[in-house]
PLY file of the C-alpha trace (Angstrom):
ply
format ascii 1.0
element vertex 95
property float x
property float y
property float z
element edge 94
property int vertex1
property int vertex2
end_header
0.00 0.00 0.00
1.38 3.43 -0.94
2.56 5.57 1.96
2.22 9.36 2.03
3.84 12.09 4.08
2.47 15.61 4.61
5.02 17.88 6.29
4.40 21.47 7.32
7.53 23.43 8.16
7.93 26.99 9.35
11.18 28.85 9.85
12.09 32.46 10.49
11.88 34.57 7.31
15.63 35.18 7.57
16.21 31.40 7.23
13.73 30.81 4.39
16.30 30.85 1.57
18.48 28.28 3.35
15.55 25.97 4.08
14.22 26.36 0.53
17.60 25.49 -0.96
17.98 22.39 1.21
14.44 21.21 0.39
15.01 21.64 -3.34
18.26 19.64 -3.13
16.38 17.01 -1.16
13.76 16.87 -3.89
16.41 16.01 -6.49
17.78 13.14 -4.43
14.39 11.82 -3.34
12.83 11.70 -6.79
15.67 9.37 -7.84
14.90 6.86 -5.06
13.37 3.59 -6.29
10.72 3.70 -3.55
9.59 7.28 -4.24
6.50 8.04 -6.32
6.24 11.79 -5.66
8.03 14.53 -3.75
6.60 18.03 -4.02
7.90 21.10 -2.21
5.58 24.09 -1.79
6.16 27.55 -0.35
3.11 28.77 1.53
1.50 31.72 -0.23
1.56 34.81 1.93
3.63 33.21 4.70
7.35 33.71 4.26
9.20 30.83 5.85
6.26 28.43 5.49
6.73 25.23 3.48
4.56 22.21 2.75
5.94 18.91 1.50
3.87 16.17 -0.09
5.64 12.85 -0.49
4.45 9.45 -1.70
6.37 6.19 -1.45
5.52 2.74 -2.77
5.19 1.55 0.83
6.42 2.20 4.37
9.72 0.49 3.57
10.26 3.01 0.76
9.85 5.85 3.23
12.10 4.15 5.78
14.84 3.83 3.12
14.38 7.52 2.33
14.72 8.52 5.98
17.87 6.37 6.30
19.63 8.02 3.33
22.82 9.97 3.98
21.42 13.06 2.23
18.33 12.99 4.50
20.61 13.20 7.50
22.73 15.94 5.91
19.93 18.12 4.51
16.86 17.52 6.68
18.38 16.61 10.04
21.49 18.75 9.66
20.20 21.87 7.87
16.40 22.14 7.86
15.27 20.91 11.29
17.63 23.14 13.33
16.14 26.20 11.58
12.49 25.30 12.13
10.28 27.03 14.65
7.36 24.75 13.84
7.13 21.27 12.33
4.11 19.04 11.83
4.29 15.71 9.98
1.36 13.47 9.10
1.80 9.95 7.75
-1.01 8.30 5.78
-1.77 5.21 3.77
-3.04 6.01 0.29
-6.50 4.52 -0.34
0 1
1 2
2 3
3 4
4 5
5 6
6 7
7 8
8 9
9 10
10 11
11 12
12 13
13 14
14 15
15 16
16 17
17 18
18 19
19 20
20 21
21 22
22 23
23 24
24 25
25 26
26 27
27 28
28 29
29 30
30 31
31 32
32 33
33 34
34 35
35 36
36 37
37 38
38 39
39 40
40 41
41 42
42 43
43 44
44 45
45 46
46 47
47 48
48 49
49 50
50 51
51 52
52 53
53 54
54 55
55 56
56 57
57 58
58 59
59 60
60 61
61 62
62 63
63 64
64 65
65 66
66 67
67 68
68 69
69 70
70 71
71 72
72 73
73 74
74 75
75 76
76 77
77 78
78 79
79 80
80 81
81 82
82 83
83 84
84 85
85 86
86 87
87 88
88 89
89 90
90 91
91 92
92 93
93 94
């Protein structure tokens, strides 16, 4: 069963360019993963520093492989998360 992730991130406006750059690099790597079906990065309209990610993987194992990737640790854990003031992640099974 396909596995989806909805992530809402918010950082200070001063950090938005750094977070955006890391998320766009992450998109390049993630779309090349065999278990990834979609990885979309959105900037919230009218809310500088707000981002929404929509990700779909073939299954939970596909997501787990994604989260275990070296670039996930470097870009998300090392760059993005330390700059966030708010983070909400929802995991769902695609019907």
